[in-house]
LOKOL-396882 format. One record per residue (C-alpha): residue number from 1; residue in one letter; x, y, z. Coordinates in Angstrom, 2 decimals. Layout:
<pts>
pt i=NUM | aa=A | xx=X | yy=Y | zz=Z .
...
</pts>
This chain:
<pts>
pt i=1 | aa=L | xx=37.86 | yy=21.52 | zz=-9.12 .
pt i=2 | aa=G | xx=41.65 | yy=23.04 | zz=-9.18 .
pt i=3 | aa=R | xx=42.39 | yy=20.44 | zz=-6.60 .
pt i=4 | aa=S | xx=41.50 | yy=17.63 | zz=-9.34 .
pt i=5 | aa=S | xx=44.48 | yy=16.26 | zz=-11.30 .
pt i=6 | aa=I | xx=42.60 | yy=15.88 | zz=-14.47 .
pt i=7 | aa=Y | xx=41.67 | yy=20.07 | zz=-14.17 .
pt i=8 | aa=R | xx=45.77 | yy=20.80 | zz=-13.18 .
pt i=9 | aa=Q | xx=46.73 | yy=18.60 | zz=-16.41 .
pt i=10 | aa=R | xx=44.57 | yy=19.93 | zz=-18.24 .
pt i=11 | aa=A | xx=47.27 | yy=21.55 | zz=-20.31 .
pt i=12 | aa=S | xx=47.95 | yy=18.28 | zz=-22.20 .
pt i=13 | aa=S | xx=44.90 | yy=16.97 | zz=-21.61 .
pt i=14 | aa=K | xx=43.11 | yy=15.94 | zz=-25.39 .
pt i=15 | aa=H | xx=39.95 | yy=17.33 | zz=-23.91 .
pt i=16 | aa=R | xx=39.29 | yy=20.85 | zz=-24.39 .
pt i=17 | aa=W | xx=38.67 | yy=23.20 | zz=-21.40 .
pt i=18 | aa=L | xx=36.69 | yy=26.26 | zz=-21.45 .
pt i=19 | aa=L | xx=37.20 | yy=28.36 | zz=-18.46 .
pt i=20 | aa=V | xx=34.76 | yy=31.48 | zz=-16.97 .
pt i=21 | aa=N | xx=35.71 | yy=33.61 | zz=-14.28 .
pt i=22 | aa=G | xx=32.80 | yy=34.26 | zz=-12.98 .
pt i=23 | aa=T | xx=29.45 | yy=35.89 | zz=-14.55 .
pt i=24 | aa=N | xx=29.67 | yy=39.71 | zz=-13.30 .
pt i=25 | aa=R | xx=26.15 | yy=39.12 | zz=-11.32 .
pt i=26 | aa=Q | xx=24.25 | yy=38.19 | zz=-14.69 .
pt i=27 | aa=H | xx=21.05 | yy=36.22 | zz=-14.37 .
pt i=28 | aa=L | xx=22.40 | yy=32.85 | zz=-15.09 .
pt i=29 | aa=A | xx=19.42 | yy=31.30 | zz=-17.32 .
pt i=30 | aa=P | xx=20.29 | yy=33.74 | zz=-20.05 .
pt i=31 | aa=Y | xx=24.12 | yy=34.03 | zz=-19.01 .
pt i=32 | aa=I | xx=24.39 | yy=30.26 | zz=-19.86 .
pt i=33 | aa=A | xx=22.42 | yy=29.80 | zz=-22.35 .
pt i=34 | aa=S | xx=24.94 | yy=32.14 | zz=-24.67 .
pt i=35 | aa=L | xx=27.97 | yy=30.27 | zz=-22.75 .
pt i=36 | aa=R | xx=26.63 | yy=27.21 | zz=-24.31 .
pt i=37 | aa=A | xx=26.07 | yy=29.08 | zz=-27.75 .
pt i=38 | aa=R | xx=29.62 | yy=30.11 | zz=-27.43 .
pt i=39 | aa=A | xx=31.40 | yy=26.46 | zz=-26.22 .
pt i=40 | aa=E | xx=29.07 | yy=24.85 | zz=-29.38 .
pt i=41 | aa=R | xx=31.05 | yy=27.32 | zz=-31.99 .
pt i=42 | aa=E | xx=34.44 | yy=27.00 | zz=-30.28 .
pt i=43 | aa=S | xx=34.73 | yy=22.76 | zz=-29.76 .
pt i=44 | aa=S | xx=34.20 | yy=20.22 | zz=-32.36 .
pt i=45 | aa=S | xx=33.09 | yy=17.92 | zz=-29.38 .
pt i=46 | aa=D | xx=30.66 | yy=15.34 | zz=-29.40 .
pt i=47 | aa=L | xx=29.74 | yy=16.02 | zz=-25.99 .
pt i=48 | aa=L | xx=30.16 | yy=19.08 | zz=-23.73 .
pt i=49 | aa=L | xx=30.29 | yy=19.18 | zz=-20.00 .
pt i=50 | aa=F | xx=29.16 | yy=21.88 | zz=-17.59 .
pt i=51 | aa=L | xx=30.82 | yy=21.87 | zz=-14.53 .
pt i=52 | aa=H | xx=30.78 | yy=24.05 | zz=-11.19 .
pt i=53 | aa=P | xx=34.06 | yy=25.09 | zz=-9.83 .
pt i=54 | aa=D | xx=33.26 | yy=23.72 | zz=-6.42 .
pt i=55 | aa=L | xx=33.04 | yy=20.13 | zz=-7.67 .
pt i=56 | aa=Y | xx=36.06 | yy=17.53 | zz=-6.92 .
pt i=57 | aa=L | xx=36.74 | yy=14.90 | zz=-9.77 .
pt i=58 | aa=P | xx=38.86 | yy=11.69 | zz=-8.36 .
pt i=59 | aa=D | xx=41.39 | yy=10.61 | zz=-10.75 .
pt i=60 | aa=T | xx=38.94 | yy=7.83 | zz=-11.83 .
pt i=61 | aa=F | xx=36.10 | yy=10.40 | zz=-13.30 .
pt i=62 | aa=E | xx=37.24 | yy=10.55 | zz=-16.57 .
pt i=63 | aa=E | xx=37.08 | yy=6.12 | zz=-17.19 .
pt i=64 | aa=E | xx=34.08 | yy=6.03 | zz=-14.97 .
pt i=65 | aa=L | xx=32.28 | yy=8.85 | zz=-17.52 .
pt i=66 | aa=L | xx=33.28 | yy=7.20 | zz=-20.45 .
pt i=67 | aa=L | xx=32.25 | yy=4.05 | zz=-19.23 .
pt i=68 | aa=S | xx=28.71 | yy=5.52 | zz=-18.01 .
pt i=69 | aa=V | xx=28.41 | yy=7.33 | zz=-21.32 .
pt i=70 | aa=Q | xx=28.74 | yy=4.42 | zz=-23.48 .
pt i=71 | aa=R | xx=26.28 | yy=2.29 | zz=-21.63 .
pt i=72 | aa=L | xx=24.05 | yy=4.88 | zz=-21.33 .
pt i=73 | aa=N | xx=24.10 | yy=5.01 | zz=-25.17 .
pt i=74 | aa=H | xx=23.09 | yy=1.38 | zz=-25.58 .
pt i=75 | aa=I | xx=20.48 | yy=2.02 | zz=-22.81 .
pt i=76 | aa=D | xx=18.71 | yy=5.31 | zz=-24.62 .
pt i=77 | aa=P | xx=20.82 | yy=6.25 | zz=-27.41 .
pt i=78 | aa=N | xx=18.33 | yy=9.07 | zz=-27.81 .
pt i=79 | aa=W | xx=19.04 | yy=10.77 | zz=-24.24 .
pt i=80 | aa=A | xx=18.67 | yy=14.15 | zz=-23.52 .
pt i=81 | aa=V | xx=21.19 | yy=15.14 | zz=-20.86 .
pt i=82 | aa=A | xx=22.75 | yy=13.85 | zz=-18.00 .
pt i=83 | aa=G | xx=23.85 | yy=14.45 | zz=-14.47 .
pt i=84 | aa=F | xx=25.94 | yy=13.37 | zz=-11.28 .
pt i=85 | aa=F | xx=23.08 | yy=14.02 | zz=-8.90 .
pt i=86 | aa=G | xx=19.36 | yy=13.99 | zz=-9.72 .
pt i=87 | aa=V | xx=15.52 | yy=12.96 | zz=-8.55 .
pt i=88 | aa=P | xx=14.33 | yy=9.57 | zz=-10.04 .
pt i=89 | aa=L | xx=11.80 | yy=10.06 | zz=-12.96 .
pt i=90 | aa=D | xx=9.20 | yy=7.77 | zz=-10.89 .
pt i=91 | aa=W | xx=10.03 | yy=8.73 | zz=-7.33 .
pt i=92 | aa=S | xx=6.94 | yy=10.57 | zz=-4.96 .
pt i=93 | aa=P | xx=6.98 | yy=10.94 | zz=-1.29 .
pt i=94 | aa=E | xx=5.60 | yy=8.09 | zz=0.54 .
pt i=95 | aa=P | xx=5.52 | yy=7.49 | zz=3.95 .
pt i=96 | aa=S | xx=8.58 | yy=6.94 | zz=6.02 .
pt i=97 | aa=S | xx=9.82 | yy=3.43 | zz=6.48 .
pt i=98 | aa=P | xx=13.41 | yy=2.01 | zz=6.46 .
pt i=99 | aa=W | xx=12.57 | yy=0.90 | zz=2.81 .
pt i=100 | aa=S | xx=11.42 | yy=4.58 | zz=1.44 .
pt i=101 | aa=R | xx=13.30 | yy=5.41 | zz=-1.70 .
pt i=102 | aa=P | xx=16.01 | yy=7.98 | zz=-1.61 .
pt i=103 | aa=R | xx=14.72 | yy=11.48 | zz=-3.39 .
pt i=104 | aa=V | xx=18.22 | yy=12.66 | zz=-4.57 .
pt i=105 | aa=V | xx=20.45 | yy=9.44 | zz=-6.28 .
pt i=106 | aa=G | xx=24.34 | yy=9.66 | zz=-7.76 .
pt i=107 | aa=R | xx=27.58 | yy=7.88 | zz=-6.36 .
pt i=108 | aa=G | xx=28.83 | yy=11.06 | zz=-5.10 .
pt i=109 | aa=G | xx=28.94 | yy=12.86 | zz=-2.32 .
pt i=110 | aa=D | xx=28.49 | yy=16.53 | zz=-0.91 .
pt i=111 | aa=H | xx=27.87 | yy=17.60 | zz=2.93 .
pt i=112 | aa=Y | xx=24.84 | yy=15.60 | zz=2.94 .
pt i=113 | aa=G | xx=26.87 | yy=12.17 | zz=2.91 .
pt i=114 | aa=R | xx=27.31 | yy=9.94 | zz=0.06 .
pt i=115 | aa=Y | xx=24.36 | yy=8.98 | zz=-2.43 .
pt i=116 | aa=T | xx=23.55 | yy=5.77 | zz=-3.91 .
pt i=117 | aa=M | xx=21.68 | yy=4.50 | zz=-6.57 .
pt i=118 | aa=G | xx=20.83 | yy=0.95 | zz=-8.76 .
pt i=119 | aa=W | xx=23.41 | yy=-1.36 | zz=-9.80 .
pt i=120 | aa=S | xx=23.76 | yy=-0.32 | zz=-13.33 .
pt i=121 | aa=N | xx=24.77 | yy=3.22 | zz=-12.49 .
pt i=122 | aa=V | xx=22.41 | yy=4.86 | zz=-15.41 .
pt i=123 | aa=T | xx=19.04 | yy=6.19 | zz=-13.52 .
pt i=124 | aa=A | xx=16.45 | yy=8.00 | zz=-15.51 .
pt i=125 | aa=V | xx=15.52 | yy=11.50 | zz=-13.78 .
pt i=126 | aa=Q | xx=13.01 | yy=14.23 | zz=-13.28 .
pt i=127 | aa=C | xx=15.72 | yy=16.66 | zz=-12.77 .
pt i=128 | aa=V | xx=19.45 | yy=16.77 | zz=-12.54 .
pt i=129 | aa=D | xx=21.76 | yy=19.04 | zz=-10.55 .
pt i=130 | aa=E | xx=22.92 | yy=22.05 | zz=-12.21 .
pt i=131 | aa=T | xx=26.49 | yy=21.10 | zz=-10.38 .
pt i=132 | aa=A | xx=27.27 | yy=19.02 | zz=-13.80 .
pt i=133 | aa=L | xx=25.54 | yy=19.06 | zz=-17.05 .
pt i=134 | aa=L | xx=26.51 | yy=16.76 | zz=-19.87 .
pt i=135 | aa=L | xx=25.04 | yy=17.55 | zz=-23.08 .
pt i=136 | aa=R | xx=25.11 | yy=16.05 | zz=-26.30 .
pt i=137 | aa=T | xx=26.00 | yy=18.43 | zz=-29.44 .
pt i=138 | aa=R | xx=25.12 | yy=17.99 | zz=-33.15 .
pt i=139 | aa=R | xx=28.43 | yy=16.58 | zz=-34.26 .
pt i=140 | aa=G | xx=29.46 | yy=12.92 | zz=-33.66 .
pt i=141 | aa=Q | xx=28.76 | yy=9.53 | zz=-32.73 .
pt i=142 | aa=F | xx=26.69 | yy=11.12 | zz=-29.51 .
pt i=143 | aa=G | xx=24.96 | yy=13.83 | zz=-31.81 .
pt i=144 | aa=G | xx=23.23 | yy=11.47 | zz=-34.08 .
pt i=145 | aa=A | xx=19.87 | yy=11.13 | zz=-32.21 .
pt i=146 | aa=G | xx=20.28 | yy=15.25 | zz=-32.10 .
pt i=147 | aa=A | xx=21.70 | yy=17.69 | zz=-29.93 .
pt i=148 | aa=S | xx=20.36 | yy=18.30 | zz=-25.78 .
pt i=149 | aa=P | xx=17.38 | yy=20.38 | zz=-25.58 .
pt i=150 | aa=G | xx=18.52 | yy=24.11 | zz=-25.73 .
pt i=151 | aa=F | xx=18.77 | yy=25.78 | zz=-21.93 .
pt i=152 | aa=D | xx=15.60 | yy=28.27 | zz=-22.12 .
pt i=153 | aa=A | xx=17.10 | yy=32.01 | zz=-21.84 .
pt i=154 | aa=A | xx=13.54 | yy=32.71 | zz=-20.13 .
pt i=155 | aa=L | xx=13.53 | yy=30.49 | zz=-17.34 .
pt i=156 | aa=P | xx=13.49 | yy=33.18 | zz=-14.20 .
pt i=157 | aa=S | xx=17.00 | yy=32.90 | zz=-12.27 .
pt i=158 | aa=A | xx=19.08 | yy=35.06 | zz=-10.21 .
pt i=159 | aa=S | xx=22.69 | yy=35.50 | zz=-10.01 .
pt i=160 | aa=R | xx=23.18 | yy=32.30 | zz=-8.13 .
pt i=161 | aa=I | xx=20.62 | yy=30.29 | zz=-8.45 .
pt i=162 | aa=W | xx=19.08 | yy=28.57 | zz=-11.65 .
pt i=163 | aa=L | xx=16.79 | yy=25.54 | zz=-12.60 .
pt i=164 | aa=G | xx=18.29 | yy=24.67 | zz=-15.28 .
pt i=165 | aa=G | xx=18.82 | yy=21.10 | zz=-14.46 .
pt i=166 | aa=T | xx=14.81 | yy=20.98 | zz=-14.06 .
pt i=167 | aa=G | xx=13.86 | yy=23.24 | zz=-16.86 .
pt i=168 | aa=T | xx=16.18 | yy=21.21 | zz=-19.61 .
pt i=169 | aa=V | xx=15.06 | yy=17.74 | zz=-17.99 .
pt i=170 | aa=L | xx=11.25 | yy=18.75 | zz=-18.44 .
pt i=171 | aa=E | xx=12.14 | yy=19.68 | zz=-22.41 .
pt i=172 | aa=G | xx=13.80 | yy=16.91 | zz=-23.04 .
pt i=173 | aa=L | xx=10.71 | yy=14.86 | zz=-21.67 .
pt i=174 | aa=A | xx=8.35 | yy=17.17 | zz=-23.95 .
pt i=175 | aa=Q | xx=10.15 | yy=16.10 | zz=-26.91 .
pt i=176 | aa=G | xx=10.04 | yy=12.00 | zz=-25.52 .
pt i=177 | aa=R | xx=13.32 | yy=12.31 | zz=-24.75 .
pt i=178 | aa=R | xx=14.51 | yy=10.73 | zz=-20.97 .
pt i=179 | aa=S | xx=17.32 | yy=12.59 | zz=-19.20 .
pt i=180 | aa=Y | xx=19.62 | yy=10.32 | zz=-16.38 .
pt i=181 | aa=V | xx=22.29 | yy=10.16 | zz=-13.62 .
pt i=182 | aa=L | xx=24.63 | yy=8.50 | zz=-14.51 .
pt i=183 | aa=G | xx=26.96 | yy=6.76 | zz=-11.52 .
pt i=184 | aa=V | xx=30.07 | yy=8.62 | zz=-11.13 .
pt i=185 | aa=D | xx=32.00 | yy=9.52 | zz=-7.72 .
pt i=186 | aa=V | xx=32.35 | yy=13.19 | zz=-7.58 .
pt i=187 | aa=L | xx=32.39 | yy=15.20 | zz=-4.78 .
pt i=188 | aa=H | xx=30.61 | yy=18.40 | zz=-4.02 .
pt i=189 | aa=Q | xx=31.59 | yy=21.29 | zz=-1.93 .
pt i=190 | aa=M | xx=33.54 | yy=18.30 | zz=0.08 .
pt i=191 | aa=K | xx=36.92 | yy=18.30 | zz=-0.62 .
pt i=192 | aa=D | xx=38.58 | yy=21.12 | zz=1.35 .
pt i=193 | aa=I | xx=36.65 | yy=19.86 | zz=4.15 .
pt i=194 | aa=L | xx=38.07 | yy=16.03 | zz=3.87 .
pt i=195 | aa=D | xx=41.56 | yy=17.66 | zz=3.65 .
pt i=196 | aa=S | xx=41.37 | yy=19.44 | zz=7.06 .
pt i=197 | aa=P | xx=41.80 | yy=18.02 | zz=10.10 .
pt i=198 | aa=S | xx=39.19 | yy=15.08 | zz=11.57 .
pt i=199 | aa=E | xx=38.74 | yy=17.20 | zz=14.53 .
pt i=200 | aa=D | xx=37.46 | yy=20.20 | zz=12.67 .
pt i=201 | aa=R | xx=35.47 | yy=18.09 | zz=9.67 .
pt i=202 | aa=H | xx=32.04 | yy=17.86 | zz=11.83 .
pt i=203 | aa=R | xx=31.82 | yy=21.53 | zz=12.51 .
pt i=204 | aa=F | xx=32.58 | yy=22.26 | zz=8.86 .
pt i=205 | aa=I | xx=30.08 | yy=20.20 | zz=7.55 .
pt i=206 | aa=D | xx=27.37 | yy=21.73 | zz=9.64 .
pt i=207 | aa=E | xx=28.46 | yy=25.30 | zz=8.79 .
pt i=208 | aa=R | xx=28.34 | yy=24.50 | zz=5.10 .
pt i=209 | aa=R | xx=24.69 | yy=22.87 | zz=5.51 .
pt i=210 | aa=W | xx=23.26 | yy=26.27 | zz=7.22 .
pt i=211 | aa=Q | xx=25.04 | yy=27.98 | zz=4.48 .
pt i=212 | aa=A | xx=22.86 | yy=26.38 | zz=1.81 .
pt i=213 | aa=V | xx=20.00 | yy=26.74 | zz=4.23 .
pt i=214 | aa=H | xx=20.31 | yy=30.64 | zz=4.42 .
pt i=215 | aa=K | xx=21.18 | yy=31.06 | zz=0.48 .
pt i=216 | aa=F | xx=17.95 | yy=29.04 | zz=-0.22 .
pt i=217 | aa=S | xx=15.32 | yy=30.03 | zz=2.21 .
pt i=218 | aa=S | xx=15.78 | yy=34.07 | zz=1.57 .
pt i=219 | aa=A | xx=13.66 | yy=35.85 | zz=0.50 .
pt i=220 | aa=G | xx=14.96 | yy=36.71 | zz=-3.01 .
pt i=221 | aa=S | xx=15.70 | yy=32.66 | zz=-3.42 .
pt i=222 | aa=T | xx=12.12 | yy=31.84 | zz=-2.71 .
pt i=223 | aa=I | xx=10.52 | yy=34.66 | zz=-5.04 .
pt i=224 | aa=M | xx=13.02 | yy=33.29 | zz=-7.71 .
pt i=225 | aa=H | xx=12.39 | yy=29.47 | zz=-7.05 .
pt i=226 | aa=A | xx=8.25 | yy=30.00 | zz=-7.05 .
pt i=227 | aa=T | xx=8.40 | yy=32.34 | zz=-10.29 .
pt i=228 | aa=A | xx=10.29 | yy=29.66 | zz=-11.71 .
pt i=229 | aa=M | xx=8.65 | yy=26.78 | zz=-10.63 .
pt i=230 | aa=S | xx=5.36 | yy=28.44 | zz=-12.00 .
pt i=231 | aa=Y | xx=7.19 | yy=29.38 | zz=-15.43 .
pt i=232 | aa=M | xx=8.10 | yy=25.69 | zz=-15.88 .
pt i=233 | aa=S | xx=4.28 | yy=24.05 | zz=-14.49 .
pt i=234 | aa=E | xx=2.78 | yy=26.55 | zz=-17.45 .
pt i=235 | aa=K | xx=4.77 | yy=25.63 | zz=-20.00 .
pt i=236 | aa=Y | xx=5.14 | yy=21.99 | zz=-18.97 .
pt i=237 | aa=L | xx=2.37 | yy=21.06 | zz=-16.86 .
pt i=238 | aa=R | xx=-0.56 | yy=23.19 | zz=-17.47 .
pt i=239 | aa=S | xx=0.06 | yy=22.71 | zz=-21.16 .
pt i=240 | aa=K | xx=0.24 | yy=19.24 | zz=-20.92 .
pt i=241 | aa=R | xx=3.46 | yy=19.32 | zz=-23.01 .
pt i=242 | aa=V | xx=4.50 | yy=16.50 | zz=-20.06 .
pt i=243 | aa=D | xx=2.66 | yy=13.97 | zz=-18.94 .
pt i=244 | aa=L | xx=3.53 | yy=14.58 | zz=-14.68 .
pt i=245 | aa=K | xx=1.05 | yy=15.39 | zz=-12.04 .
pt i=246 | aa=R | xx=3.66 | yy=16.93 | zz=-10.21 .
pt i=247 | aa=V | xx=7.68 | yy=17.35 | zz=-10.48 .
pt i=248 | aa=F | xx=9.97 | yy=16.92 | zz=-7.92 .
pt i=249 | aa=A | xx=13.87 | yy=18.43 | zz=-7.58 .
pt i=250 | aa=Q | xx=16.13 | yy=18.40 | zz=-4.82 .
pt i=251 | aa=N | xx=13.69 | yy=21.03 | zz=-2.25 .
pt i=252 | aa=C | xx=11.17 | yy=21.91 | zz=-3.97 .
pt i=253 | aa=D | xx=8.38 | yy=20.58 | zz=-6.28 .
pt i=254 | aa=F | xx=5.38 | yy=22.24 | zz=-8.44 .
pt i=255 | aa=G | xx=2.25 | yy=20.48 | zz=-9.80 .
pt i=256 | aa=P | xx=-0.20 | yy=22.34 | zz=-12.89 .
pt i=257 | aa=T | xx=-1.97 | yy=24.58 | zz=-9.86 .
pt i=258 | aa=S | xx=0.74 | yy=25.04 | zz=-6.91 .
pt i=259 | aa=W | xx=4.72 | yy=24.91 | zz=-6.11 .
pt i=260 | aa=R | xx=6.05 | yy=24.37 | zz=-3.08 .
pt i=261 | aa=D | xx=9.61 | yy=25.85 | zz=-1.64 .
pt i=262 | aa=E | xx=10.74 | yy=23.12 | zz=0.91 .
pt i=263 | aa=M | xx=13.83 | yy=25.30 | zz=2.22 .
pt i=264 | aa=A | xx=11.39 | yy=28.74 | zz=2.81 .
pt i=265 | aa=A | xx=8.54 | yy=26.34 | zz=4.23 .
pt i=266 | aa=L | xx=6.45 | yy=28.01 | zz=1.91 .
pt i=267 | aa=E | xx=4.07 | yy=27.21 | zz=-0.56 .
pt i=268 | aa=G | xx=1.60 | yy=28.94 | zz=-3.14 .
pt i=269 | aa=P | xx=-1.01 | yy=28.57 | zz=-6.52 .
pt i=270 | aa=V | xx=0.13 | yy=28.68 | zz=-10.14 .
pt i=271 | aa=P | xx=0.66 | yy=31.00 | zz=-11.83 .
pt i=272 | aa=V | xx=2.48 | yy=32.78 | zz=-9.01 .
pt i=273 | aa=D | xx=0.31 | yy=35.38 | zz=-6.99 .
pt i=274 | aa=P | xx=3.70 | yy=37.98 | zz=-6.31 .
pt i=275 | aa=V | xx=1.68 | yy=39.92 | zz=-4.10 .
pt i=276 | aa=W | xx=0.50 | yy=36.90 | zz=-1.91 .
pt i=277 | aa=L | xx=4.03 | yy=35.79 | zz=-1.61 .
pt i=278 | aa=Q | xx=5.65 | yy=39.19 | zz=-0.55 .
pt i=279 | aa=F | xx=3.21 | yy=39.33 | zz=2.16 .
pt i=280 | aa=A | xx=4.05 | yy=35.37 | zz=3.34 .
pt i=281 | aa=L | xx=7.69 | yy=36.85 | zz=3.11 .
pt i=282 | aa=R | xx=7.13 | yy=39.43 | zz=5.19 .
pt i=283 | aa=Q | xx=4.89 | yy=37.56 | zz=7.85 .
pt i=284 | aa=R | xx=7.68 | yy=35.12 | zz=8.23 .
pt i=285 | aa=A | xx=10.52 | yy=37.90 | zz=8.38 .
pt i=286 | aa=P | xx=11.18 | yy=37.53 | zz=12.39 .
pt i=287 | aa=R | xx=9.77 | yy=41.13 | zz=14.07 .
</pts>
């Protein structure tokens, strides 16, 4: 983020920036819920945009974002939350073929490559990636239909992992409101790689991919994901507050009776069985 012109020139910007230097290893769900409340108190904006520090925003970012929000407000004035990467609302696995639809859509890119989406640059989704969350407040023209759903402080999370982009979208659906991915060009964890010598880029991309695999396949991450998915399943699917047979995030999915963590190559029951899960993780560990 620090390499983005819009960030470097923030002192003269018409937008207000609230910078947070780390979370002191607090669990993210209650921390971000309190951060949002603080942002609402200290800002008079119609919209709030939460950004990860590892996002790069090109010089076209502000113009593209405002155009996308105007288009979104025309398509669905009751929208709940928006982001820049996510899984389409009607996506589910299908037999592999040249015409298979991508699981994750957007206009930006990361170490897995560039994403694509429909020509409208507005796609309804069942989850948004937490790298960027666009929320509407109760003020102004974007607040007329009501503020975006609140962040659930009780959603199981860790100090570095949080499925709030899924939980908030599901809360919106429970209220009869859809959430969307906007076609805005951003780079996630890639600006430093693209600025490096060309002969080093493939090695850096591979290293970053392995870092992600290690992070999300660890025992702690698996337990947190399983617990969070089970929590959301019971809150939204088993209670029938949301009419979906299964919810698909980027690397995991869950239904009324089971959850699956693809990075950890594990699946289990809802409600989560912590004793079985601990046993499965010990069995998986190298000997």
